[in-house]
C-alpha positions as CSV (number, residue, x, y, z in Angstrom):
1,M,-27.0,1.8,8.0
2,A,-28.9,4.6,10.3
3,Q,-28.9,8.0,8.3
4,Q,-29.2,10.7,11.5
5,D,-28.6,14.3,11.8
6,G,-29.5,14.8,7.8
7,I,-26.4,13.4,6.8
8,P,-26.6,10.0,4.5
9,G,-24.0,8.1,4.7
10,I,-22.6,8.9,8.4
11,D,-23.9,6.2,11.1
12,P,-23.2,7.6,14.1
13,S,-23.6,4.3,16.4
14,A,-21.2,2.3,14.0
15,Q,-18.7,1.3,16.4
16,P,-14.5,1.6,15.6
17,S,-13.1,-1.6,14.0
18,G,-10.4,-1.3,16.5
19,T,-7.7,1.0,17.4
20,G,-5.3,0.6,14.6
21,C,-5.3,0.4,10.7
22,V,-7.1,-2.9,9.9
23,E,-5.1,-3.7,6.7
24,C,-1.7,-2.7,8.4
25,S,-2.3,-4.6,10.7
26,A,-3.0,-7.6,8.8
27,G,-0.2,-7.3,6.5
28,D,-1.3,-5.5,3.8
29,G,1.5,-2.6,3.3
30,P,4.5,-2.2,5.4
31,G,2.3,-2.7,8.8
32,W,3.0,0.9,10.2
33,W,0.8,4.4,9.8
34,F,1.2,8.0,10.4
35,H,-2.0,9.1,11.3
36,L,-5.4,6.8,11.6
37,R,-9.0,7.7,9.8
38,R,-12.3,6.4,10.8
39,C,-15.2,5.6,8.3
40,A,-18.2,7.2,9.5
41,A,-20.7,5.0,7.7
42,C,-18.9,1.3,9.0
43,G,-16.3,2.6,11.7
44,H,-13.5,1.1,9.5
45,I,-10.2,2.3,10.8
46,G,-7.5,2.7,8.0
47,C,-4.3,4.7,8.0
48,C,-4.1,8.4,6.6
49,D,-3.0,9.3,3.1
50,S,0.3,10.7,4.0
51,S,0.7,7.0,5.4
52,P,2.4,4.1,2.8
53,G,-0.8,2.3,2.9
54,Q,-3.2,5.2,2.7
55,H,-5.9,2.3,3.3
56,A,-9.1,4.8,4.7
57,T,-9.2,6.4,1.2
58,A,-9.0,3.3,-0.1
59,H,-12.0,1.4,1.9
60,A,-13.9,5.2,1.3
61,R,-13.8,4.7,-2.8
62,Q,-14.1,0.4,-2.5
63,A,-16.7,1.1,-0.2
64,G,-18.5,3.6,-1.7
65,H,-18.3,5.3,2.1
66,P,-17.4,8.9,1.5
67,F,-17.2,10.4,4.9
68,L,-14.2,9.8,7.4
69,T,-13.4,11.3,10.2
70,S,-10.0,11.8,12.4
71,F,-9.0,9.0,14.5
72,E,-6.6,10.8,16.5
73,P,-6.8,12.3,19.9
74,G,-8.0,15.7,20.1
75,E,-9.3,16.1,16.2
76,D,-13.0,16.4,15.6
77,W,-13.8,16.8,12.1
78,F,-15.2,14.8,8.9
79,W,-14.0,14.4,5.3
80,N,-15.6,13.9,2.7
81,A,-13.4,11.8,0.2
82,E,-15.5,12.5,-2.8
83,T,-16.0,16.2,-2.7
84,E,-12.3,16.6,-1.0
85,Q,-13.9,19.0,1.5
86,V,-14.2,19.2,5.3
87,Q,-17.3,19.4,6.8
88,E,-19.5,19.3,10.3
89,G,-20.7,16.0,11.3
90,P,-22.6,14.3,14.1
91,Q,-20.9,12.6,17.5
92,L,-19.8,9.1,17.0
93,A,-19.8,6.0,18.9
94,P,-17.2,6.5,21.5
95,P,-14.1,5.6,21.1
96,T,-13.5,8.6,19.0
97,S,-9.5,8.0,18.8
98,H,-7.0,5.6,19.3
99,P,-5.5,5.2,22.9
100,Q,-3.3,7.9,24.0
101,S,-0.4,5.6,24.8
102,Q,-0.7,4.2,21.1
103,P,2.2,6.3,19.4
104,T,2.0,8.3,16.1
105,P,3.0,7.4,13.6
106,G,2.5,3.6,14.9
107,P,1.9,0.9,15.9
108,A,5.0,0.8,18.5
109,G,7.8,-1.6,17.1
110,M,6.6,-1.6,13.6
111,V,7.6,2.4,12.4
112,P,10.9,2.4,10.7
113,A,13.8,4.7,11.8
114,D,13.1,6.7,8.5
115,W,9.5,6.9,8.8
116,Q,9.6,10.9,7.5
117,R,11.0,10.1,4.9
118,R,8.5,7.2,3.7
119,L,5.7,9.6,4.3
120,H,3.5,10.8,1.0
């Protein structure tokens, strides 16, 4: 893993694992998410802590990859899951968000009508 810009644990060259939550898409949990997060170390895409599956933070803890970033269009921030603080970080390899055409919550066709009641 590269350690550029003086931040160990962030690899700006790591490609995103896809356009949606890896675990939700594979059938782990209800199959939908509210917002997406990207692991800044390996590119793993997981769902946010408000989502039923909470896969992004689970990945960060299990893999020992503390830095997550938003994978939502127009958002540019890093979160350290160990210190629970926002911090600055380098530009990551594109794409930096899911496609604009992908709905939030998503994916299309999987979000229940009462999705707001199911958020954490």
